[in-house]
LUMSE-438705 format. One record per residue: residue in one letter; x, y, z of N, C-alpha, C in turn. Coordinates in steps of 0.1 Angstrom, whole numbers, plus 5000, padded with zeros to 4 digits. Layout:
// LUMSE-438705
AXYZXYZXYZ;...
//
This chain:
// LUMSE-438705
V910273566035908973626041907973516044;G908273396040907373286044906273256034;S906273326022905273296012905773355999;P905073315988905573375975905373525974;V906273585967906173735964905973755949;E904873815946904573835932904773985928;S904674075937904774215934906174255932;A906374365923907674425921907974515933;P909274515937909574595949909674745945;V909674825955909974965953910975005964;I911975085960913075115969912675255975;V912675255989912375375996913475396007;D914275506005915275536015916175416019;G916575346009917575236012916875106016;A915575096015914774976019913974926006;D913974796005913174725994911874696000;V910774755995909474736001908574655991;F907974545996907174465988906074395996;G904974345989903974275995904074125992;A903374035999903473895997902073835998;W902073705994900773635993900173616007;N901073606018900573586031899973716038;G899873826030899273946036900274036043;T901574016041902574106048903074206038;I903374316043904174416036905474436043;T906574416037907874416043908774516037;A909574586046910674676042911974616046;L912774576037914074516040915174616037;D915974636047917074736046918174676037;L918474746026919374696016920874696021;H921174776032922574776037922774676048;T921874666057921974576068921374436066;H920574426055919874296052918974246063;R918374346070917474316081916074376078;V915074326084913774386083913774516090;R913374626083913274756089911874766095;W910874726088909474716094908674616086;R907674566092906774466086905374496091;R904374486082902974516085902174396080;F901274336088900374236084899074296080;D898674276068897474336062896274236063;G896574106063895474016064894873966051;C895274026040894773996026895973976017;K895873876008896873845998897273975991;I898573995989899074115981899874065969;T899374105958900174075945900474205938;S899974315942900174445935901574505939;S902074585931903374655934902974785941;A903874825950903674945957904075065948;A903475185952903775305945904075405956;L905075495953905475595963905175735958;A904575815966904275955963904676035976;G905776105975906276175986906676075997;T906076086009906475996020905375896022;T904375886012903275786013903475676004;L903375556009903475436001902075375999;Y901675355986900275305983900475165978;I899575075983899574935979898174875980;G897774805970896474735970896474595975;D895374545980895274405984894074335978;Y893974205980892974125975891574145981;C891574215992890274255999889674375992;G890274435982889774545974890174675981;R891174685990891474805996892774865990;L892874995991894075065987894675126000;L895775066005896375116017897375226015;A897275326024898275436023899075426036;L900375406035901275386046902375486046;R902775516058903975596060905175516055;A905875566045906975496039908075456049;G908375536059909475516068909175416079;T907775396082907475306093906475196090;G905775216079904675116076903375146083;M903275246091902075276098900975336088;L899775296091898675336083898475486084;R898375556073898075706073896575716075;R896175816082894775856084894375956074;P893075946069892576046059892676186065;E892976276056892976416060891576466061;R891276556070889976616072889876756066;
//
């Protein structure tokens, strides 16, 4: 991924998802060994991700808690 990884991975539908110091969140397909999706957050990530249903939660060094769609890495919008 191009930088150190300090967070523990979480397995989501056959993908290993983790954050890295360079601000990326990556989902690596465990069967094909290819990147399924990658999101650039912009802030160092050392926390481990948590999965609740289809939402992946991960914190960053900017003090944010990101809620992402586990299958795509797209940011979830708050419900109204």
